[in-house]
C-alpha positions as CSV (number, residue, x, y, z in Angstrom):
1,X,9.5,-12.7,22.7
2,X,6.8,-12.1,20.1
3,X,6.5,-15.0,17.6
4,X,7.1,-14.3,13.8
5,X,3.6,-15.4,13.0
6,X,2.0,-12.9,15.7
7,X,3.9,-10.0,14.1
8,X,2.9,-10.8,10.6
9,X,-0.8,-11.3,11.7
10,X,-0.6,-8.1,13.5
11,X,0.8,-6.2,10.5
12,X,-1.8,-7.4,8.2
13,X,-4.9,-7.2,10.6
14,X,-3.7,-3.8,12.0
15,X,-3.5,-2.4,8.3
16,X,-6.9,-3.6,7.4
17,X,-8.6,-2.4,10.7
18,X,-7.0,1.0,10.2
19,X,-8.1,1.1,6.6
20,X,-11.7,0.2,7.5
21,X,-11.6,2.9,10.4
22,X,-10.4,5.6,8.2
23,X,-12.2,5.1,5.0
24,X,-15.5,6.8,6.0
25,X,-13.6,10.0,6.8
26,X,-11.1,10.1,4.1
27,X,-10.3,13.6,3.0
28,X,-12.2,15.0,6.0
29,X,-10.3,17.6,8.2
30,X,-9.6,16.8,11.7
31,X,-12.2,19.6,12.7
32,X,-14.9,17.9,10.6
33,X,-14.2,14.5,12.3
34,X,-14.1,15.9,15.8
35,X,-17.4,17.9,15.2
36,X,-19.1,14.7,13.6
37,X,-17.9,11.9,15.8
38,X,-15.5,13.3,18.6
39,X,-13.1,10.4,18.2
40,X,-14.1,7.8,15.6
41,X,-13.4,4.6,17.3
42,X,-15.9,2.2,15.8
43,X,-16.3,0.6,12.4
44,X,-19.0,2.4,10.3
45,X,-20.2,2.0,6.6
46,X,-19.0,4.4,4.0
47,X,-19.5,5.4,0.4
48,X,-16.7,6.8,-1.9
49,X,-16.3,8.1,-5.3
50,X,-19.8,7.6,-6.9
51,X,-21.4,9.4,-3.8
52,X,-20.6,12.4,-1.8
53,X,-18.7,11.3,1.3
54,X,-20.6,13.8,3.5
55,X,-24.1,12.5,3.2
56,X,-24.2,10.5,0.0
57,X,-25.2,7.3,1.7
58,X,-23.2,4.6,3.3
59,X,-23.5,1.4,1.0
60,X,-20.3,-0.1,2.0
61,X,-20.9,-2.2,5.3
62,X,-19.0,-1.4,8.5
63,X,-15.6,-3.1,8.3
64,X,-15.1,-2.6,4.6
65,X,-11.5,-1.7,3.7
66,X,-10.6,0.7,0.8
67,X,-8.2,0.9,-2.2
68,X,-5.0,0.4,-0.5
69,X,-6.1,-2.9,1.1
70,X,-7.4,-4.1,-2.1
71,X,-3.8,-3.6,-3.6
72,X,-2.4,-5.4,-0.5
73,X,-4.9,-8.3,-1.0
74,X,-3.9,-8.7,-4.6
75,X,-0.1,-8.7,-3.6
76,X,-0.9,-11.2,-1.0
77,X,-2.6,-13.6,-3.4
78,X,0.3,-13.3,-5.9
79,X,2.9,-14.1,-3.1
80,X,1.0,-17.1,-1.9
81,X,0.4,-18.6,-5.3
82,X,4.1,-18.2,-6.1
83,X,5.3,-19.3,-2.6
84,X,7.8,-16.5,-2.5
85,X,9.0,-13.2,-3.8
86,X,7.1,-11.8,-6.8
87,X,7.8,-9.5,-9.8
88,X,5.6,-6.8,-11.5
89,X,4.4,-9.4,-14.0
90,X,3.3,-12.0,-11.3
91,X,1.3,-9.2,-9.6
92,X,-0.2,-7.8,-12.9
93,X,-1.4,-11.5,-13.7
94,X,-3.3,-11.4,-10.5
95,X,-4.8,-8.0,-11.1
96,X,-6.1,-9.0,-14.6
97,X,-7.5,-12.4,-13.4
98,X,-8.9,-11.3,-10.0
99,X,-10.2,-7.8,-10.2
100,X,-14.0,-7.1,-10.8
101,X,-14.1,-3.9,-13.0
102,X,-17.3,-3.1,-11.3
103,X,-15.4,-2.3,-8.3
104,X,-13.7,0.7,-9.8
105,X,-15.2,3.8,-8.3
106,X,-16.6,1.8,-5.5
107,X,-14.0,0.1,-3.3
108,X,-11.0,0.7,-5.5
109,X,-10.0,4.1,-7.1
110,X,-11.4,5.1,-10.4
111,X,-7.8,5.8,-11.5
112,X,-7.1,2.0,-10.8
113,X,-9.1,1.3,-13.9
114,X,-6.4,2.8,-16.2
115,X,-3.7,0.6,-14.6
116,X,-6.0,-2.5,-15.0
117,X,-6.4,-1.7,-18.7
118,X,-2.7,-1.3,-19.3
119,X,-2.1,-4.6,-17.5
120,X,-4.8,-6.2,-19.7
121,X,-2.8,-5.0,-22.6
122,X,0.3,-6.8,-21.4
123,X,-1.5,-10.0,-20.5
124,X,-4.5,-10.3,-22.7
125,X,-3.2,-10.7,-26.3
126,X,-3.2,-14.3,-27.6
127,X,-2.7,-14.3,-31.5
128,X,-3.3,-17.8,-33.2
129,X,-0.2,-19.0,-34.7
130,X,2.2,-17.1,-32.5
131,X,3.9,-18.4,-29.4
132,X,4.6,-16.0,-26.6
133,X,8.5,-16.2,-25.5
134,X,8.7,-16.9,-21.8
135,X,6.9,-14.3,-19.8
136,X,7.1,-11.7,-22.4
137,X,4.1,-9.2,-22.6
138,X,3.2,-6.6,-25.1
139,X,3.1,-3.9,-22.3
140,X,5.4,-4.8,-19.4
141,X,3.8,-4.3,-16.1
142,X,6.8,-2.4,-14.7
143,X,6.0,0.4,-17.2
144,X,2.3,0.8,-16.0
145,X,3.4,3.3,-13.2
146,X,4.5,5.8,-15.8
147,X,1.0,6.6,-16.5
148,X,-0.2,7.2,-13.0
149,X,-2.3,10.4,-12.6
150,X,-1.0,11.1,-9.1
151,X,2.9,10.7,-9.0
152,X,4.5,11.3,-5.6
153,X,1.7,9.7,-3.6
154,X,1.7,6.9,-1.0
155,X,-0.5,4.6,-3.0
156,X,2.2,2.0,-2.9
157,X,3.8,2.5,0.5
158,X,0.5,2.0,2.2
159,X,-0.2,-1.3,0.7
160,X,3.4,-2.8,0.3
161,X,3.2,-4.6,3.8
162,X,3.5,-8.2,2.0
163,X,6.7,-7.1,0.4
164,X,8.3,-6.7,4.0
165,X,6.7,-9.8,5.1
166,X,7.8,-12.2,2.4
167,X,11.3,-10.7,2.8
168,X,11.3,-11.2,6.7
169,X,14.8,-10.9,8.1
170,X,16.2,-9.2,4.8
171,X,15.5,-5.6,4.8
172,X,17.9,-4.9,1.9
173,X,15.9,-7.4,-0.4
174,X,12.7,-5.9,0.9
175,X,13.8,-2.5,-0.1
176,X,15.0,-3.7,-3.6
177,X,11.7,-5.5,-4.1
178,X,9.7,-2.5,-3.2
179,X,11.6,-0.3,-5.7
180,X,10.8,-2.9,-8.4
181,X,7.1,-3.5,-7.6
182,X,6.4,0.0,-7.0
183,X,7.0,0.8,-10.7
184,X,3.3,-0.6,-11.3
185,X,2.1,2.3,-9.3
186,X,4.4,5.3,-10.0
187,X,7.1,6.3,-12.5
188,X,10.8,5.1,-12.1
189,X,12.8,7.3,-9.6
190,X,9.4,8.7,-8.2
191,X,10.0,9.7,-4.6
192,X,7.0,7.4,-3.7
193,X,9.1,4.4,-4.5
194,X,11.5,5.1,-1.7
195,X,8.8,5.5,0.7
196,X,7.7,2.0,-0.2
197,X,11.1,0.8,0.3
198,X,11.3,2.4,3.7
199,X,8.0,0.8,4.8
200,X,8.9,-2.7,3.4
201,X,12.5,-2.7,4.9
202,X,11.1,-1.5,8.2
203,X,8.7,-4.5,8.3
204,X,11.3,-7.0,7.2
205,X,13.6,-5.7,10.1
206,X,10.7,-5.5,12.7
207,X,9.9,-9.3,12.1
208,X,13.4,-10.4,13.3
209,X,13.5,-11.8,16.8
210,X,14.6,-9.2,19.2
211,X,14.0,-6.2,16.8
212,X,13.3,-2.9,18.5
213,X,12.0,0.4,17.4
214,X,15.5,1.7,17.4
215,X,16.8,-1.2,15.2
216,X,14.0,-0.7,12.7
217,X,14.6,3.0,12.4
218,X,18.4,2.4,12.1
219,X,17.7,0.0,9.3
220,X,15.5,2.4,7.4
221,X,18.1,5.2,7.8
222,X,20.6,3.0,6.3
223,X,18.6,1.9,3.2
224,X,16.7,5.0,2.1
225,X,17.9,8.2,0.5
226,X,18.9,11.1,2.8
227,X,15.8,13.2,1.9
228,X,13.5,10.6,2.9
229,X,15.2,9.9,6.3
230,X,15.2,13.7,7.0
231,X,11.4,13.7,6.5
232,X,11.0,10.6,8.8
233,X,13.2,12.1,11.4
234,X,11.1,15.4,11.2
235,X,8.2,13.3,12.1
236,X,9.8,11.6,14.9
237,X,10.9,15.0,16.3
238,X,7.2,15.9,16.4
239,X,6.1,12.7,18.1
240,X,8.8,13.2,20.8
241,X,7.3,16.7,21.7
242,X,3.8,15.1,22.4
243,X,2.4,12.7,24.9
244,X,-0.5,11.5,22.7
245,X,-0.6,10.6,19.1
246,X,-4.0,12.6,18.5
247,X,-2.3,15.7,19.8
248,X,0.0,15.7,16.8
249,X,-2.6,16.3,14.3
250,X,-2.3,20.1,14.0
251,X,1.5,20.0,13.7
252,X,1.3,17.4,10.9
253,X,-1.5,19.2,9.1
């Protein structure tokens, strides 16, 4: 039986390796990747945002992850420091404290700068003679997602692995925490929140001793809205029709 530590280690390291592999060819078509590399199976450097991805230089060294894993890292930091589950406000404090603004448009999305400034508005005001009440902030972190420039994206789902891990064995709580924390990234009731809930719940279930692919899928089906499950099921049906993962690209595209 696989130990819990090994599952958690594999989840975090696998996501980071995948991020570093995929970053250099983000937004490329499969045909472009195949023409340039055949199969991209090694870590190479990349440049994003401030330079053209197709020939503008590779100033990020091989193995560098991208914005999704930066969000994951900040989430892990908040969880470690709190020694448990976190709130939006817990995560916002780490954003404001740890992010280097010079990283926007380099390793983090330029749009993350907007979120960062809104979080600063919630955390940065200290007025002499006034005492803050509890953890009250002038701009609640849970409202930041209302101002995203890209609603409906997977920006949260692809970085929410720590939510599933800290809620190991409790998929229901993992889903609920994902719906709460996801509001830092997308508006309330955005479909992207439920994709985050699906990923977090699936991870929490997968860490259980004796978990199987079927038990993970059953738990996700139980906890997410029907429209989300229908899309997952559609993807599974595509997978069942192919022998190799790489053969599925055309159908998914």
